[in-house]
C-alpha positions as CSV (number, residue, x, y, z in Angstrom):
1,M,-8.5,-12.3,46.9
2,E,-5.5,-14.5,48.0
3,D,-3.1,-17.0,47.3
4,I,-0.9,-19.0,50.1
5,I,2.7,-19.1,48.7
6,S,5.9,-20.6,49.9
7,H,9.0,-19.8,51.5
8,E,10.9,-19.6,48.6
9,Q,8.1,-17.1,46.7
10,E,8.3,-14.9,49.9
11,L,11.8,-14.8,49.5
12,T,11.2,-13.4,46.1
13,F,8.6,-10.9,46.7
14,T,10.5,-9.9,49.4
15,R,13.4,-8.7,47.1
16,R,11.3,-7.3,44.3
17,T,12.4,-5.2,41.8
18,I,11.7,-4.0,38.6
19,T,14.3,-5.5,36.1
20,A,15.7,-4.3,32.2
21,P,13.8,-7.0,31.1
22,D,11.0,-6.7,32.9
23,L,10.4,-3.6,31.7
24,A,11.2,-4.8,28.1
25,E,8.1,-7.3,28.4
26,W,6.3,-5.1,30.5
27,P,6.9,-1.5,30.0
28,D,4.3,-0.6,32.4
29,A,5.0,-2.5,35.4
30,A,4.6,-1.3,39.1
31,V,5.7,-1.7,42.4
32,D,3.6,0.2,44.0
33,A,0.7,-1.9,43.3
34,A,2.0,-5.4,43.4
35,G,0.3,-8.1,45.4
36,R,1.2,-7.5,49.1
37,L,1.8,-10.3,51.4
38,E,0.8,-11.1,54.4
39,D,-0.1,-13.5,57.4
40,G,-2.2,-15.9,57.0
41,S,-5.0,-17.1,59.3
42,V,-7.8,-19.6,60.1
43,F,-11.1,-19.2,61.8
44,T,-11.0,-22.2,64.8
45,D,-14.5,-21.5,65.6
46,S,-17.8,-20.9,64.3
47,S,-18.3,-17.6,65.9
48,K,-15.2,-16.5,63.9
49,A,-14.0,-15.0,67.5
50,E,-10.6,-16.8,67.4
51,T,-8.2,-17.3,64.7
52,R,-4.9,-19.0,64.1
53,S,-2.1,-17.7,62.4
54,L,-0.4,-19.7,59.3
55,K,3.2,-20.8,59.1
56,S,2.9,-20.1,55.3
57,K,2.2,-16.3,54.1
58,Q,-0.6,-15.4,51.6
59,I,-0.6,-13.0,48.8
60,V,-3.3,-10.4,47.8
61,F,-4.0,-8.4,45.0
62,A,-6.5,-5.5,45.5
63,D,-7.1,-2.0,43.7
64,S,-4.4,0.0,45.1
65,R,-7.0,3.2,44.0
66,D,-9.4,1.6,46.8
67,P,-8.0,-1.6,48.6
68,Y,-11.8,-2.3,50.0
69,R,-12.9,-2.7,46.7
70,H,-14.2,-6.7,46.3
71,C,-12.8,-8.7,43.3
72,L,-16.1,-8.7,40.8
73,R,-14.3,-10.9,39.0
74,F,-11.0,-12.7,37.9
75,A,-9.2,-15.1,35.1
76,L,-5.6,-17.0,35.2
77,S,-3.8,-17.3,32.1
78,A,-3.3,-20.7,30.4
79,D,-0.2,-20.7,31.5
80,G,-0.7,-19.8,35.0
81,K,1.6,-17.1,34.9
82,L,-0.6,-14.1,34.9
83,L,-3.8,-13.1,37.1
84,A,-6.4,-10.2,35.5
85,A,-9.5,-8.5,37.7
86,S,-12.1,-6.4,38.1
87,F,-12.9,-4.3,41.1
88,G,-16.6,-3.1,40.2
89,R,-14.5,-0.2,37.5
90,S,-14.1,-0.3,34.4
91,D,-10.5,-1.2,33.7
92,V,-9.0,-4.6,34.5
93,L,-5.4,-5.1,36.7
94,V,-3.2,-7.9,35.5
95,W,-0.1,-9.5,37.8
96,R,2.6,-11.4,37.5
97,L,2.0,-14.3,39.6
98,S,5.6,-15.2,40.2
99,D,6.5,-12.1,42.4
100,G,3.4,-10.2,42.2
101,L,4.3,-7.3,39.8
102,L,1.2,-5.6,38.4
103,V,2.1,-5.6,35.0
104,Q,-0.9,-4.1,33.4
105,L,-3.8,-1.7,33.7
106,L,-5.9,-2.1,31.0
107,H,-8.7,0.9,30.6
108,C,-10.9,1.3,27.5
109,Q,-12.5,4.3,27.1
110,D,-15.7,2.5,25.6
111,H,-16.2,0.6,28.9
112,L,-18.4,3.1,30.2
113,Y,-19.3,0.9,33.1
114,Q,-17.9,-2.1,35.1
115,V,-16.2,-4.8,33.7
116,L,-18.0,-8.1,34.5
117,G,-16.2,-11.0,32.8
118,L,-12.7,-11.9,31.5
119,S,-11.5,-15.1,30.1
120,F,-7.6,-15.5,28.7
121,S,-7.1,-16.8,25.0
122,P,-5.7,-20.7,26.0
123,V,-2.9,-20.2,23.2
124,D,-2.0,-16.5,24.0
125,S,-1.8,-14.0,26.8
126,N,-4.7,-11.8,24.7
127,L,-7.6,-11.2,27.1
128,A,-11.9,-10.5,26.8
129,S,-13.5,-8.6,29.0
130,G,-16.9,-8.2,28.7
131,S,-18.5,-4.8,30.3
132,R,-22.3,-3.7,31.8
133,D,-22.2,-1.2,28.7
134,G,-22.6,-4.3,26.4
135,T,-19.3,-4.1,24.6
136,A,-16.9,-6.5,25.0
137,T,-13.0,-5.7,24.2
138,V,-9.8,-8.3,23.6
139,W,-7.0,-6.9,24.7
140,D,-3.7,-7.7,24.0
141,T,-2.1,-7.5,27.7
142,R,1.5,-7.4,26.6
143,H,1.4,-4.2,25.0
144,G,-2.2,-3.0,26.5
145,R,-3.4,-2.5,23.5
146,I,-7.3,-3.1,22.5
147,L,-7.3,-5.7,19.2
148,L,-11.1,-6.1,18.3
149,H,-14.6,-4.7,20.2
150,L,-17.4,-6.7,19.8
151,E,-20.2,-4.8,19.7
152,G,-24.1,-5.8,19.2
153,N,-24.7,-7.4,22.7
154,G,-28.5,-6.4,23.7
155,G,-27.1,-5.9,26.7
156,P,-24.7,-6.4,29.8
157,V,-22.1,-8.9,28.9
158,S,-22.3,-10.8,31.5
159,S,-20.1,-13.6,30.8
160,I,-17.1,-14.4,28.3
161,A,-15.6,-17.5,27.4
162,Y,-12.7,-18.3,25.0
163,A,-12.7,-21.7,23.3
164,P,-10.4,-24.0,24.2
165,N,-8.3,-23.5,20.4
166,G,-8.8,-20.1,20.7
167,A,-10.3,-19.4,17.6
168,V,-13.9,-18.2,18.6
169,I,-15.3,-16.3,21.8
170,A,-18.8,-16.5,23.1
171,T,-20.3,-13.8,24.8
172,G,-24.0,-13.9,26.8
173,S,-26.3,-10.9,27.9
174,H,-27.8,-10.2,31.2
175,K,-30.4,-8.7,29.5
176,D,-31.8,-10.3,26.7
177,K,-30.8,-13.5,27.4
178,S,-29.1,-14.1,24.2
179,V,-25.4,-16.0,23.5
180,K,-23.1,-14.8,20.5
181,I,-20.2,-16.8,19.0
182,W,-17.4,-14.5,17.9
183,D,-14.2,-15.0,15.9
184,A,-11.6,-14.3,18.0
185,S,-9.6,-12.8,14.9
186,S,-11.6,-11.1,12.9
187,G,-14.2,-10.0,15.6
188,A,-17.1,-11.1,13.4
189,C,-20.3,-12.4,14.9
190,L,-20.5,-15.8,13.7
191,H,-23.9,-17.2,15.6
192,S,-26.0,-15.6,17.8
193,F,-29.1,-17.3,19.7
194,S,-31.8,-17.0,22.7
195,A,-30.8,-18.8,25.6
196,N,-34.6,-17.6,26.9
197,E,-32.9,-17.1,30.3
198,V,-30.5,-15.4,32.3
199,V,-26.8,-16.5,31.4
200,Y,-24.7,-17.0,33.8
201,K,-21.7,-18.8,33.2
202,L,-20.4,-20.1,29.3
203,A,-18.0,-22.8,29.0
204,F,-17.3,-24.7,25.7
205,S,-16.3,-28.7,25.5
206,P,-12.1,-29.3,25.3
207,G,-10.6,-31.2,22.6
208,D,-12.9,-30.6,19.4
209,N,-14.2,-27.5,20.5
210,S,-17.5,-28.2,19.2
211,C,-20.1,-27.6,22.3
212,L,-21.0,-24.7,24.3
213,Y,-22.4,-25.1,27.5
214,A,-24.4,-22.1,28.8
215,E,-25.4,-22.1,32.5
216,L,-29.0,-20.5,32.9
217,E,-31.1,-19.2,35.9
218,T,-33.0,-22.7,36.1
219,S,-31.5,-24.9,33.9
220,S,-28.7,-25.0,31.4
221,I,-28.2,-25.8,27.9
222,I,-25.8,-27.3,25.3
223,Y,-25.2,-25.9,21.7
224,D,-23.6,-27.5,18.8
225,I,-21.7,-24.8,17.8
226,H,-20.8,-26.2,13.8
227,T,-24.4,-27.0,13.3
228,C,-25.5,-24.2,15.2
229,T,-28.3,-26.4,16.4
230,H,-29.5,-26.6,20.2
231,T,-28.6,-30.6,21.3
232,A,-29.9,-30.5,24.9
233,T,-31.4,-29.0,28.1
234,L,-30.6,-29.8,31.9
235,Q,-33.2,-29.3,34.3
236,L,-34.2,-30.1,37.9
237,G,-37.6,-29.1,38.3
238,A,-39.5,-25.4,37.2
239,G,-38.1,-22.9,39.9
240,K,-34.9,-25.1,41.1
241,M,-31.2,-23.3,40.1
242,L,-29.0,-25.4,38.7
243,Y,-25.2,-25.6,39.5
244,S,-22.7,-27.2,37.4
245,S,-19.4,-28.0,35.7
246,M,-18.1,-29.7,32.7
247,S,-15.5,-32.8,32.9
248,H,-12.2,-32.2,31.3
249,Q,-13.4,-34.7,28.5
250,G,-16.1,-32.8,27.6
251,D,-18.4,-35.6,27.7
252,R,-20.0,-34.8,31.0
253,V,-21.7,-32.5,33.2
């Protein structure tokens, strides 16, 4: 994972230290696993044999235990200050983007397999993670504590999303093709329905939080979470993949 940075940010990274205020906010902060600076480069021909260096540097975030592991999932906090990522393990790494400091390593003994989905709460620094073992977990990233276990999914939790108001969480299961909606405070399952296809992506409509959009294998569906009804299906044709995105107003897909 990489991010292009300015000269001012480069100075911040060069002089990076863990201060007393840092430890007060992030007791488990670590410099040795922080994001590292590298010279940026671009390919100058289609064969990728020639490259040209960039004037700016880039930040590379990796799992220091195995730097060559690919990032499987990542999420940015609503305020843009934190980056959470999973690298095919059962834990989640959280970095502070202002200086690349690793501020938290979230490990759950109940996550037996790799983390497949991540979503930050839009109202605080809580983080929801979905695992291949069929469980979802809500974390307090500030203190590294588990707040909730969301159990009862019918298979690997391949997608997870917070509603824009932070009140509910949606999870999608890869195996039984189900979607569940959970109370983000109590962990109670509010509703469940079958999508009839593999669920690849979940997103709530901005503003009124009334609609849940689910991107499936060959179609997309829109679900009204207040009335618990399926309101629309988007489909190109039999066997055709559909990739889509929702507008910020929530009125177009």
